[in-house]
C-alpha positions as a Markdown table, in Angstrom:
| # | Residue | x | y | z |
|---|---|---|---|---|
| 1 | Unk | 0.0 | 0.0 | -0.1 |
| 2 | Unk | 2.9 | 2.4 | 0.8 |
| 3 | Unk | 4.3 | 1.9 | -2.7 |
| 4 | Unk | 1.0 | 2.6 | -4.3 |
| 5 | Unk | 0.7 | 5.9 | -2.2 |
| 6 | Unk | 4.3 | 6.8 | -3.1 |
| 7 | Unk | 3.5 | 6.4 | -6.8 |
| 8 | Unk | 0.3 | 8.3 | -6.5 |
| 9 | Unk | 2.0 | 11.2 | -4.7 |
| 10 | Unk | 4.8 | 11.2 | -7.4 |
| 11 | Unk | 2.2 | 11.3 | -10.2 |
| 12 | Unk | 0.2 | 14.1 | -8.5 |
| 13 | Unk | 3.2 | 16.3 | -7.8 |
| 14 | Unk | 4.7 | 15.7 | -11.2 |
| 15 | Unk | 1.8 | 17.9 | -12.6 |
| 16 | Unk | 0.7 | 19.9 | -9.6 |
| 17 | Unk | 4.2 | 21.5 | -9.2 |
| 18 | Unk | 4.3 | 22.8 | -12.7 |
| 19 | Unk | 3.3 | 26.4 | -13.5 |
| 20 | Unk | 1.8 | 25.2 | -16.8 |
| 21 | Unk | -0.8 | 23.0 | -15.0 |
| 22 | Unk | -2.1 | 25.9 | -12.9 |
| 23 | Unk | -2.1 | 28.2 | -15.8 |
| 24 | Unk | -4.1 | 25.8 | -17.9 |
| 25 | Unk | -6.4 | 25.0 | -15.0 |
| 26 | Unk | -7.2 | 28.8 | -14.6 |
| 27 | Unk | -7.4 | 29.3 | -18.3 |
| 28 | Unk | -10.6 | 27.2 | -18.7 |
| 29 | Unk | -12.9 | 29.3 | -16.5 |
| 30 | Unk | -11.4 | 32.5 | -18.0 |
| 31 | Unk | -12.0 | 31.4 | -21.6 |
| 32 | Unk | -15.5 | 30.2 | -20.7 |
| 33 | Unk | -16.3 | 33.7 | -19.4 |
| 34 | Unk | -14.6 | 35.3 | -22.4 |
| 35 | Unk | -16.4 | 32.9 | -24.8 |
| 36 | Unk | -19.8 | 34.3 | -23.6 |
| 37 | Unk | -18.7 | 37.9 | -23.3 |
| 38 | Unk | -16.8 | 38.4 | -26.4 |
| 39 | Unk | -19.7 | 37.9 | -28.9 |
| 40 | Unk | -21.7 | 40.4 | -27.0 |
| 41 | Unk | -18.8 | 42.9 | -26.8 |
| 42 | Unk | -18.1 | 42.4 | -30.5 |
| 43 | Unk | -21.7 | 43.1 | -31.5 |
| 44 | Unk | -22.1 | 46.1 | -29.1 |
| 45 | Unk | -18.8 | 47.7 | -30.3 |
| 46 | Unk | -19.5 | 47.0 | -34.0 |
| 47 | Unk | -19.8 | 50.3 | -36.0 |
| 48 | Unk | -23.3 | 51.3 | -37.0 |
| 49 | Unk | -23.9 | 50.7 | -40.7 |
| 50 | Unk | -24.5 | 53.8 | -42.8 |
| 51 | Unk | -27.2 | 52.9 | -45.3 |
| 52 | Unk | -28.6 | 54.9 | -48.2 |
| 53 | Unk | -32.1 | 54.3 | -49.7 |
| 54 | Unk | -32.6 | 55.4 | -53.3 |
| 55 | Unk | -36.2 | 55.1 | -55.0 |
| 56 | Unk | -35.8 | 54.5 | -58.7 |
| 57 | Unk | -38.7 | 56.1 | -60.5 |
| 58 | Unk | -42.3 | 57.0 | -59.6 |
| 59 | Unk | -43.3 | 53.3 | -59.1 |
| 60 | Unk | -40.9 | 53.0 | -56.0 |
| 61 | Unk | -42.5 | 56.0 | -54.3 |
| 62 | Unk | -43.1 | 55.3 | -50.6 |
| 63 | Unk | -40.7 | 52.3 | -50.4 |
| 64 | Unk | -37.9 | 54.3 | -48.7 |
| 65 | Unk | -40.4 | 55.5 | -46.1 |
| 66 | Unk | -41.6 | 51.9 | -45.5 |
| 67 | Unk | -38.0 | 50.7 | -44.8 |
| 68 | Unk | -37.3 | 53.6 | -42.4 |
| 69 | Unk | -40.6 | 52.9 | -40.5 |
| 70 | Unk | -39.6 | 49.3 | -40.2 |
| 71 | Unk | -36.2 | 50.3 | -38.8 |
| 72 | Unk | -38.0 | 52.5 | -36.3 |
| 73 | Unk | -40.5 | 49.8 | -35.3 |
| 74 | Unk | -37.6 | 47.3 | -34.9 |
| 75 | Unk | -35.6 | 49.6 | -32.6 |
| 76 | Unk | -38.8 | 50.2 | -30.5 |
| 77 | Unk | -39.3 | 46.4 | -30.2 |
| 78 | Unk | -35.8 | 45.8 | -29.1 |
| 79 | Unk | -36.0 | 48.6 | -26.5 |
| 80 | Unk | -39.2 | 46.9 | -25.2 |
| 81 | Unk | -37.4 | 43.6 | -24.9 |
| 82 | Unk | -34.4 | 45.1 | -23.3 |
| 83 | Unk | -36.3 | 47.2 | -20.7 |
| 84 | Unk | -37.0 | 44.2 | -18.2 |
| 85 | Unk | -33.4 | 43.2 | -18.3 |
| 86 | Unk | -32.2 | 46.8 | -17.9 |
| 87 | Unk | -34.5 | 47.2 | -14.9 |
| 88 | Unk | -33.0 | 44.0 | -13.3 |
| 89 | Unk | -29.5 | 45.2 | -14.0 |
| 90 | Unk | -30.3 | 48.6 | -12.5 |
| 91 | Unk | -31.7 | 46.9 | -9.3 |
| 92 | Unk | -28.4 | 44.8 | -9.1 |
| 93 | Unk | -25.7 | 47.1 | -10.4 |
| 94 | Unk | -27.0 | 50.6 | -10.9 |
| 95 | Unk | -27.6 | 52.8 | -14.0 |
| 96 | Unk | -24.4 | 51.6 | -15.7 |
| 97 | Unk | -25.5 | 48.0 | -15.5 |
| 98 | Unk | -29.0 | 48.9 | -17.0 |
| 99 | Unk | -27.3 | 50.7 | -19.9 |
| 100 | Unk | -25.0 | 47.8 | -20.8 |
| 101 | Unk | -27.7 | 45.2 | -20.4 |
| 102 | Unk | -30.1 | 47.3 | -22.7 |
| 103 | Unk | -27.5 | 48.0 | -25.3 |
| 104 | Unk | -26.4 | 44.3 | -25.3 |
| 105 | Unk | -29.8 | 42.9 | -25.9 |
| 106 | Unk | -30.7 | 45.6 | -28.5 |
| 107 | Unk | -27.6 | 44.6 | -30.6 |
| 108 | Unk | -27.7 | 40.8 | -30.0 |
| 109 | Unk | -29.5 | 40.3 | -33.4 |
| 110 | Unk | -26.7 | 42.2 | -35.1 |
| 111 | Unk | -29.0 | 45.0 | -36.4 |
| 112 | Unk | -26.9 | 48.1 | -36.1 |
| 113 | Unk | -28.1 | 50.3 | -39.0 |
| 114 | Unk | -28.6 | 54.1 | -39.6 |
| 115 | Unk | -30.3 | 55.4 | -42.7 |
| 116 | Unk | -28.5 | 58.6 | -43.9 |
| 117 | Unk | -29.3 | 61.1 | -46.7 |
| 118 | Unk | -28.2 | 59.9 | -50.1 |
| 119 | Unk | -25.3 | 61.9 | -51.8 |
| 120 | Unk | -26.6 | 64.4 | -54.3 |
| 121 | Unk | -24.6 | 63.0 | -57.1 |
| 122 | Unk | -26.0 | 59.6 | -56.5 |
| 123 | Unk | -29.6 | 60.7 | -56.8 |
| 124 | Unk | -28.9 | 62.9 | -59.7 |
| 125 | Unk | -27.2 | 60.3 | -61.8 |
| 126 | Unk | -29.0 | 58.4 | -64.4 |
| 127 | Unk | -30.5 | 55.0 | -63.3 |
| 128 | Unk | -28.6 | 51.9 | -64.2 |
| 129 | Unk | -24.8 | 51.7 | -64.7 |
| 130 | Unk | -24.0 | 55.4 | -64.0 |
| 131 | Unk | -25.7 | 55.4 | -60.7 |
| 132 | Unk | -24.3 | 52.0 | -59.7 |
| 133 | Unk | -20.7 | 53.2 | -60.7 |
| 134 | Unk | -21.2 | 56.1 | -58.1 |
| 135 | Unk | -22.5 | 53.6 | -55.5 |
| 136 | Unk | -19.3 | 51.4 | -56.0 |
| 137 | Unk | -17.1 | 54.5 | -55.4 |
| 138 | Unk | -18.8 | 55.4 | -52.1 |
| 139 | Unk | -18.7 | 51.8 | -50.9 |
| 140 | Unk | -15.1 | 51.5 | -51.8 |
| 141 | Unk | -14.1 | 54.6 | -49.9 |
| 142 | Unk | -12.5 | 54.3 | -46.5 |
| 143 | Unk | -15.1 | 54.7 | -43.8 |
| 144 | Unk | -13.0 | 57.5 | -42.2 |
| 145 | Unk | -13.4 | 59.6 | -45.4 |
| 146 | Unk | -16.4 | 61.9 | -45.8 |
| 147 | Unk | -19.2 | 60.1 | -47.5 |
| 148 | Unk | -18.1 | 56.6 | -46.9 |
| 149 | Unk | -21.1 | 54.3 | -46.8 |
| 150 | Unk | -21.8 | 50.6 | -45.8 |
| 151 | Unk | -24.8 | 49.9 | -48.1 |
| 152 | Unk | -26.7 | 51.5 | -50.9 |
| 153 | Unk | -30.2 | 50.1 | -51.5 |
| 154 | Unk | -32.0 | 50.8 | -54.8 |
| 155 | Unk | -35.7 | 50.4 | -54.5 |
| 156 | Unk | -38.2 | 49.8 | -57.3 |
| 157 | Unk | -41.3 | 47.8 | -58.2 |
| 158 | Unk | -42.0 | 45.2 | -60.9 |
| 159 | Unk | -45.7 | 45.4 | -61.5 |
| 160 | Unk | -47.1 | 45.6 | -57.9 |
| 161 | Unk | -44.3 | 43.8 | -56.3 |
| 162 | Unk | -41.5 | 45.7 | -54.4 |
| 163 | Unk | -37.9 | 44.8 | -55.4 |
| 164 | Unk | -34.4 | 46.0 | -54.2 |
| 165 | Unk | -30.8 | 45.8 | -55.3 |
| 166 | Unk | -28.6 | 46.0 | -52.2 |
| 167 | Unk | -25.0 | 47.0 | -52.7 |
| 168 | Unk | -22.8 | 46.4 | -49.6 |
| 169 | Unk | -19.3 | 47.2 | -48.6 |
| 170 | Unk | -18.5 | 43.6 | -47.6 |
| 171 | Unk | -19.7 | 40.7 | -49.8 |
| 172 | Unk | -20.3 | 38.6 | -46.7 |
| 173 | Unk | -22.5 | 41.2 | -44.8 |
| 174 | Unk | -26.2 | 40.2 | -45.5 |
| 175 | Unk | -27.6 | 42.2 | -42.5 |
| 176 | Unk | -29.0 | 45.0 | -44.6 |
| 177 | Unk | -30.2 | 42.6 | -47.3 |
| 178 | Unk | -32.2 | 40.6 | -44.8 |
| 179 | Unk | -33.7 | 43.6 | -43.1 |
| 180 | Unk | -34.8 | 45.2 | -46.4 |
| 181 | Unk | -36.3 | 41.9 | -47.6 |
| 182 | Unk | -38.4 | 41.6 | -44.4 |
| 183 | Unk | -39.5 | 45.3 | -44.7 |
| 184 | Unk | -40.6 | 44.9 | -48.3 |
| 185 | Unk | -42.3 | 41.6 | -47.6 |
| 186 | Unk | -44.4 | 43.3 | -44.8 |
| 187 | Unk | -45.2 | 46.3 | -47.1 |
| 188 | Unk | -46.4 | 43.9 | -49.9 |
| 189 | Unk | -48.5 | 41.9 | -47.6 |
| 190 | Unk | -50.2 | 45.1 | -46.2 |
| 191 | Unk | -50.8 | 46.2 | -49.8 |
| 192 | Unk | -52.4 | 42.9 | -50.7 |
| 193 | Unk | -54.8 | 43.1 | -47.6 |
| 194 | Unk | -55.8 | 46.6 | -48.5 |
| 195 | Unk | -56.5 | 45.6 | -52.0 |
| 196 | Unk | -58.8 | 42.8 | -50.7 |
| 197 | Unk | -60.7 | 45.4 | -48.6 |
| 198 | Unk | -59.1 | 44.7 | -45.2 |
| 199 | Unk | -58.8 | 47.7 | -42.9 |
| 200 | Unk | -55.0 | 48.6 | -42.5 |
| 201 | Unk | -55.7 | 49.1 | -38.7 |
| 202 | Unk | -56.8 | 45.5 | -38.5 |
| 203 | Unk | -53.7 | 44.3 | -40.2 |
| 204 | Unk | -51.4 | 46.4 | -38.0 |
| 205 | Unk | -53.2 | 45.1 | -34.9 |
| 206 | Unk | -52.8 | 41.5 | -36.0 |
| 207 | Unk | -49.1 | 42.0 | -36.7 |
| 208 | Unk | -48.3 | 43.7 | -33.4 |
| 209 | Unk | -50.4 | 41.4 | -31.3 |
| 210 | Unk | -48.4 | 39.3 | -28.7 |
| 211 | Unk | -50.4 | 36.9 | -26.7 |
| 212 | Unk | -49.7 | 36.7 | -23.0 |
| 213 | Unk | -48.7 | 33.1 | -22.4 |
| 214 | Unk | -48.1 | 31.7 | -18.9 |
| 215 | Unk | -46.4 | 28.3 | -18.5 |
| 216 | Unk | -47.8 | 26.2 | -15.7 |
| 217 | Unk | -46.9 | 22.7 | -14.4 |
| 218 | Unk | -47.9 | 20.8 | -11.2 |
| 219 | Unk | -44.2 | 19.8 | -11.0 |
| 220 | Unk | -43.1 | 23.4 | -10.5 |
| 221 | Unk | -41.8 | 24.7 | -7.2 |
| 222 | Unk | -44.9 | 26.6 | -6.6 |
| 223 | Unk | -47.2 | 24.0 | -8.1 |
| 224 | Unk | -48.4 | 26.4 | -10.7 |
| 225 | Unk | -46.4 | 29.0 | -12.8 |
| 226 | Unk | -43.1 | 27.7 | -14.2 |
| 227 | Unk | -40.0 | 29.9 | -13.3 |
| 228 | Unk | -36.4 | 29.9 | -14.1 |
| 229 | Unk | -35.9 | 28.0 | -10.8 |
| 230 | Unk | -37.8 | 25.1 | -12.4 |
| 231 | Unk | -35.7 | 25.0 | -15.4 |
| 232 | Unk | -32.5 | 25.3 | -13.3 |
| 233 | Unk | -32.1 | 21.6 | -12.5 |
| 234 | Unk | -32.0 | 20.7 | -16.2 |
| 235 | Unk | -29.4 | 23.3 | -16.9 |
| 236 | Unk | -27.4 | 22.0 | -14.0 |
| 237 | Unk | -27.8 | 18.4 | -15.2 |
| 238 | Unk | -26.6 | 19.2 | -18.7 |
| 239 | Unk | -23.6 | 21.3 | -17.3 |
| 240 | Unk | -22.7 | 18.3 | -15.0 |
| 241 | Unk | -22.7 | 15.9 | -17.9 |
| 242 | Unk | -20.3 | 18.2 | -19.9 |
| 243 | Unk | -18.1 | 18.9 | -16.9 |
| 244 | Unk | -17.9 | 15.2 | -16.1 |
| 245 | Unk | -17.0 | 14.5 | -19.7 |
| 246 | Unk | -14.2 | 17.1 | -19.6 |
| 247 | Unk | -12.8 | 15.8 | -16.3 |
| 248 | Unk | -12.8 | 12.2 | -17.4 |
| 249 | Unk | -11.2 | 12.9 | -20.7 |
| 250 | Unk | -8.7 | 15.3 | -19.1 |
| 251 | Unk | -7.7 | 12.8 | -16.4 |
| 252 | Unk | -7.5 | 9.9 | -18.8 |
| 253 | Unk | -5.4 | 11.8 | -21.3 |
| 254 | Unk | -3.0 | 12.9 | -18.5 |
| 255 | Unk | -2.6 | 9.3 | -17.5 |
| 256 | Unk | -2.0 | 8.1 | -21.2 |
| 257 | Unk | 0.7 | 10.8 | -21.7 |
| 258 | Unk | 2.3 | 10.0 | -18.4 |
| 259 | Unk | 2.6 | 6.3 | -19.1 |
| 260 | Unk | 3.6 | 6.8 | -22.7 |
| 261 | Unk | 6.4 | 9.3 | -21.7 |
| 262 | Unk | 7.7 | 6.9 | -18.9 |
| 263 | Unk | 7.6 | 4.0 | -21.4 |
| 264 | Unk | 9.7 | 5.9 | -24.0 |
| 265 | Unk | 12.2 | 7.2 | -21.4 |
| 266 | Unk | 12.6 | 3.7 | -19.8 |
| 267 | Unk | 11.4 | 5.1 | -16.5 |
| 268 | Unk | 8.6 | 2.5 | -16.4 |
| 269 | Unk | 11.2 | -0.3 | -16.4 |
| 270 | Unk | 12.9 | 1.3 | -13.4 |
| 271 | Unk | 9.5 | 1.5 | -11.6 |
| 272 | Unk | 8.9 | -2.2 | -12.3 |
| 273 | Unk | 12.1 | -3.1 | -10.6 |
| 274 | Unk | 10.8 | -1.9 | -7.3 |
| 275 | Unk | 7.0 | -2.3 | -7.6 |
| 276 | Unk | 4.6 | -4.6 | -9.3 |
| 277 | Unk | 2.7 | -3.6 | -12.4 |
| 278 | Unk | -0.6 | -3.7 | -10.4 |
| 279 | Unk | 0.9 | -1.3 | -7.8 |
| 280 | Unk | 2.2 | 1.1 | -10.6 |
| 281 | Unk | -1.2 | 1.1 | -12.4 |
| 282 | Unk | -3.1 | 1.6 | -9.2 |
| 283 | Unk | -0.8 | 4.4 | -7.9 |
| 284 | Unk | -1.0 | 6.3 | -11.3 |
| 285 | Unk | -4.8 | 6.0 | -11.5 |
| 286 | Unk | -4.9 | 7.3 | -7.9 |
| 287 | Unk | -2.6 | 10.1 | -8.4 |
| 288 | Unk | -4.3 | 11.4 | -11.5 |
| 289 | Unk | -7.6 | 11.0 | -9.7 |
| 290 | Unk | -6.3 | 13.4 | -7.0 |
| 291 | Unk | -5.1 | 15.7 | -9.8 |
| 292 | Unk | -8.6 | 15.6 | -11.5 |
| 293 | Unk | -10.2 | 16.2 | -8.0 |
| 294 | Unk | -8.1 | 19.3 | -7.7 |
| 295 | Unk | -9.2 | 20.5 | -11.1 |
| 296 | Unk | -12.8 | 20.0 | -10.0 |
| 297 | Unk | -12.4 | 21.8 | -6.7 |
| 298 | Unk | -10.7 | 24.7 | -8.4 |
| 299 | Unk | -13.3 | 25.0 | -11.2 |
| 300 | Unk | -16.1 | 24.6 | -8.7 |
| 301 | Unk | -14.6 | 27.2 | -6.4 |
| 302 | Unk | -14.3 | 29.8 | -9.0 |
| 303 | Unk | -17.7 | 29.1 | -10.4 |
| 304 | Unk | -19.3 | 29.2 | -6.9 |
| 305 | Unk | -17.5 | 32.5 | -6.0 |
| 306 | Unk | -18.5 | 34.1 | -9.3 |
| 307 | Unk | -22.2 | 33.0 | -8.9 |
| 308 | Unk | -22.4 | 34.2 | -5.3 |
| 309 | Unk | -21.0 | 37.5 | -6.3 |
| 310 | Unk | -23.1 | 38.1 | -9.3 |
| 311 | Unk | -26.4 | 36.3 | -8.5 |
| 312 | Unk | -26.6 | 35.2 | -4.8 |
| 313 | Unk | -30.2 | 34.2 | -5.1 |
| 314 | Unk | -29.4 | 31.8 | -7.9 |
| 315 | Unk | -26.4 | 30.6 | -6.0 |
| 316 | Unk | -28.7 | 29.6 | -3.2 |
| 317 | Unk | -30.9 | 27.7 | -5.7 |
| 318 | Unk | -28.1 | 25.9 | -7.2 |
| 319 | Unk | -26.8 | 24.7 | -3.8 |
| 320 | Unk | -30.3 | 23.5 | -2.8 |
| 321 | Unk | -30.7 | 21.6 | -6.0 |
| 322 | Unk | -27.3 | 19.9 | -5.6 |
| 323 | Unk | -27.8 | 18.9 | -2.0 |
| 324 | Unk | -31.5 | 18.4 | -1.5 |
| 325 | Unk | -32.1 | 16.8 | -4.9 |
| 326 | Unk | -29.0 | 14.5 | -4.4 |
| 327 | Unk | -27.5 | 15.5 | -7.7 |
| 328 | Unk | -24.0 | 16.0 | -6.0 |
| 329 | Unk | -24.1 | 12.3 | -5.0 |
| 330 | Unk | -25.1 | 11.2 | -8.5 |
| 331 | Unk | -22.3 | 13.3 | -10.0 |
| 332 | Unk | -19.7 | 11.9 | -7.6 |
| 333 | Unk | -20.8 | 8.3 | -8.2 |
| 334 | Unk | -20.8 | 8.6 | -12.0 |
| 335 | Unk | -17.5 | 10.5 | -11.8 |
| 336 | Unk | -15.8 | 7.6 | -10.0 |
| 337 | Unk | -17.2 | 5.0 | -12.4 |
| 338 | Unk | -16.5 | 6.9 | -15.5 |
| 339 | Unk | -13.0 | 7.8 | -14.5 |
| 340 | Unk | -12.2 | 4.2 | -13.7 |
| 341 | Unk | -13.4 | 2.9 | -17.0 |
| 342 | Unk | -11.4 | 5.3 | -19.1 |
| 343 | Unk | -8.4 | 5.9 | -17.0 |
| 344 | Unk | -7.3 | 2.3 | -16.8 |
| 345 | Unk | -8.0 | 1.8 | -20.5 |
| 346 | Unk | -5.9 | 4.8 | -21.4 |
| 347 | Unk | -3.1 | 3.8 | -19.1 |
| 348 | Unk | -3.0 | 0.3 | -20.7 |
| 349 | Unk | -2.8 | 1.9 | -24.2 |
| 350 | Unk | 0.0 | 4.1 | -23.0 |
| 351 | Unk | 1.9 | 1.1 | -21.9 |
| 352 | Unk | 2.1 | -0.1 | -25.5 |
| 353 | Unk | 3.0 | 3.4 | -26.9 |
| 354 | Unk | 6.3 | 5.4 | -27.0 |
| 355 | Unk | 5.0 | 8.3 | -29.2 |
| 356 | Unk | 1.6 | 10.0 | -29.7 |
| 357 | Unk | 1.5 | 8.5 | -33.3 |
| 358 | Unk | 1.5 | 5.0 | -31.8 |
| 359 | Unk | -1.6 | 5.8 | -29.7 |
| 360 | Unk | -3.6 | 6.9 | -32.6 |
| 361 | Unk | -4.3 | 3.3 | -33.7 |
| 362 | Unk | -6.6 | 2.7 | -30.6 |
| 363 | Unk | -7.4 | 6.3 | -29.6 |
| 364 | Unk | -9.4 | 7.1 | -32.9 |
| 365 | Unk | -12.2 | 4.7 | -32.3 |
| 366 | Unk | -12.4 | 5.5 | -28.6 |
| 367 | Unk | -12.8 | 9.2 | -29.3 |
| 368 | Unk | -15.5 | 8.5 | -31.8 |
| 369 | Unk | -17.3 | 6.6 | -29.1 |
| 370 | Unk | -17.0 | 9.5 | -26.8 |
| 371 | Unk | -18.5 | 11.9 | -29.2 |
| 372 | Unk | -21.8 | 10.1 | -29.0 |
| 373 | Unk | -22.7 | 11.2 | -25.4 |
| 374 | Unk | -21.8 | 14.8 | -26.2 |
| 375 | Unk | -24.4 | 14.9 | -29.0 |
| 376 | Unk | -27.0 | 13.1 | -27.0 |
| 377 | Unk | -26.7 | 15.1 | -23.9 |
| 378 | Unk | -28.0 | 18.2 | -25.6 |
| 379 | Unk | -31.3 | 16.3 | -26.3 |
| 380 | Unk | -31.5 | 15.4 | -22.7 |
| 381 | Unk | -32.2 | 19.0 | -21.6 |
| 382 | Unk | -35.5 | 18.9 | -23.5 |
| 383 | Unk | -36.4 | 15.2 | -23.7 |
| 384 | Unk | -34.5 | 13.5 | -20.9 |
| 385 | Unk | -36.8 | 10.5 | -21.0 |
| 386 | Unk | -36.8 | 10.0 | -24.8 |
| 387 | Unk | -36.5 | 6.3 | -25.6 |
| 388 | Unk | -33.2 | 6.7 | -27.4 |
| 389 | Unk | -31.7 | 8.6 | -24.5 |
| 390 | Unk | -33.0 | 6.0 | -22.0 |
| 391 | Unk | -31.6 | 3.1 | -24.1 |
| 392 | Unk | -28.1 | 4.7 | -24.6 |
| 393 | Unk | -28.1 | 5.4 | -20.8 |
| 394 | Unk | -27.7 | 1.7 | -20.2 |
| 395 | Unk | -24.5 | 1.6 | -22.4 |
| 396 | Unk | -21.8 | 1.6 | -19.6 |
| 397 | Unk | -19.4 | 3.8 | -21.6 |
| 398 | Unk | -22.2 | 6.5 | -22.0 |
| 399 | Unk | -23.8 | 6.0 | -18.5 |
| 400 | Unk | -21.8 | 8.6 | -16.6 |
| 401 | Unk | -22.5 | 11.4 | -18.8 |
| 402 | Unk | -26.0 | 10.7 | -19.9 |
| 403 | Unk | -27.3 | 9.8 | -16.4 |
| 404 | Unk | -25.7 | 13.0 | -14.9 |
| 405 | Unk | -27.7 | 15.0 | -17.5 |
| 406 | Unk | -30.9 | 13.1 | -16.8 |
| 407 | Unk | -30.6 | 13.1 | -13.0 |
| 408 | Unk | -32.7 | 16.3 | -12.6 |
| 409 | Unk | -35.7 | 14.7 | -14.4 |
| 410 | Unk | -36.0 | 12.1 | -11.6 |
| 411 | Unk | -35.5 | 8.9 | -13.8 |
| 412 | Unk | -36.9 | 5.7 | -12.3 |
| 413 | Unk | -34.8 | 4.2 | -9.5 |
| 414 | Unk | -34.4 | 1.0 | -11.5 |
| 415 | Unk | -32.7 | 2.9 | -14.2 |
| 416 | Unk | -30.5 | 4.8 | -11.7 |
| 417 | Unk | -29.3 | 1.7 | -9.8 |
| 418 | Unk | -29.3 | -0.5 | -12.8 |
| 419 | Unk | -27.1 | 1.7 | -14.9 |
| 420 | Unk | -24.9 | 2.5 | -12.0 |
| 421 | Unk | -24.4 | -1.3 | -11.3 |
| 422 | Unk | -23.6 | -1.9 | -15.0 |
| 423 | Unk | -21.2 | 1.0 | -15.0 |
| 424 | Unk | -19.3 | -0.2 | -12.0 |
| 425 | Unk | -19.4 | -3.8 | -13.2 |
| 426 | Unk | -17.8 | -2.6 | -16.5 |
| 427 | Unk | -15.3 | -0.5 | -14.6 |
| 428 | Unk | -14.1 | -3.5 | -12.6 |
| 429 | Unk | -13.9 | -5.6 | -15.8 |
| 430 | Unk | -11.9 | -2.8 | -17.5 |
| 431 | Unk | -9.6 | -2.7 | -14.4 |
| 432 | Unk | -9.0 | -6.4 | -14.9 |
| 433 | Unk | -8.5 | -6.4 | -18.7 |
| 434 | Unk | -6.4 | -3.1 | -18.6 |
| 435 | Unk | -4.3 | -4.5 | -15.7 |
| 436 | Unk | -3.3 | -7.5 | -17.8 |
| 437 | Unk | -2.7 | -5.4 | -20.9 |
| 438 | Unk | -0.6 | -3.0 | -18.8 |
| 439 | Unk | 1.6 | -5.7 | -17.4 |
| 440 | Unk | 2.2 | -7.1 | -20.8 |
| 441 | Unk | 2.8 | -3.7 | -22.5 |
| 442 | Unk | 5.0 | -2.2 | -19.9 |
| 443 | Unk | 8.0 | -4.3 | -20.9 |
| 444 | Unk | 6.9 | -5.1 | -24.5 |
| 445 | Unk | 8.4 | -3.9 | -27.7 |
| 446 | Unk | 5.5 | -5.2 | -29.8 |
| 447 | Unk | 4.1 | -2.6 | -32.2 |
| 448 | Unk | 0.7 | -1.4 | -30.9 |
| 449 | Unk | -2.4 | -2.8 | -32.7 |
| 450 | Unk | -5.8 | -4.1 | -31.7 |
| 451 | Unk | -4.6 | -7.6 | -32.1 |
| 452 | Unk | -1.6 | -7.0 | -29.7 |
| 453 | Unk | -3.7 | -5.3 | -27.2 |
| 454 | Unk | -6.4 | -7.9 | -27.1 |
| 455 | Unk | -3.8 | -10.6 | -27.0 |
| 456 | Unk | -2.1 | -9.0 | -24.0 |
| 457 | Unk | -5.5 | -8.6 | -22.3 |
| 458 | Unk | -6.1 | -12.3 | -22.7 |
| 459 | Unk | -2.8 | -13.1 | -21.1 |
| 460 | Unk | -0.6 | -13.5 | -24.1 |
| 461 | Unk | 2.7 | -11.6 | -24.8 |
């Protein structure tokens, strides 16, 4: 036992003492925050597009006003959506928080447009090639120059149907195109209703009507109206599944690289002279388990501190769900079983490898298997009891991740204990198989292949 603990301690300190480990450990929550904040910052800081509307001929009369009105209506709608969030931000963080929240929500859709007066030479030019040549020049100018534009929209009609040619500064920017298409579509629909004798006020009332819908469920906390508190367990379950997947893969990959490096440097042979293969494998698995636990505690501590600081009420709800609902115990049980299954397997593969290229023979199929729960877990948030998800939950290699995601939906206890028993039985089987393969591969120079690995697991050389 002392040799196992010494190997575990050595394995843990080999990584925990390095600066790179702690930098990568702290980088994950940092990039997770930045991943959510950067898109909002990009959209809010994006320059407002300068758009010119040009009506070509008497048939296009009124189309520019239609597009302008649509832009004003869209701005008003976004202000209305942003108001509740701004009020909440003002309550939590003052006026500055309200301003940021409102502006962020208004620009989430990417609609940052301003209609400006068309240059005189553009409107005075003859329709067709001469006018479009001037539009090209304005769109090609640097935005810092006077008169630089982002889009020029030529409006016209073919018969009774509105049309538009949209010239944009960037060929990949379709924001103005999409908005103009929607505005003209609404204008055409209104004209058709008017031609059919429908009162325009009725059409406008039908377009602006938004029914007041209240979601109710007897399973909600209050027994009635559904709130964010009722949806929070599903979000936590999905996050737990992804977190567990990340931790298991991280720990197993560390173990694979550690064994592979020691095999190539002949350190594994030195260790085998003073400890058995079983003790080395157990010590390494235990040491990396402590390392993975350290990662979990650091990530959990950072997340808890941030949540308590930003949203203390939701932090209390999360704590209640994890403790009262027993989700924390589900998570720990599935974490142990999932780590054992994959850690010993990766360690056994590492015992046959001396370079990362050697490991690709077996790692490719394993990683393809691990992609399945990632795809299925997203479905578990909406349909945790779908037949396909329930069936896949019984597959031991998928069980830790899918059952963690399904735990908030209170799956039948037969499924909880049944899948957990199957997972631990498979984990013990993997420990036995991987132990035999590790002993055979530690001192073997056989080129890694499925045939060699299976032969070693069966007791061959």
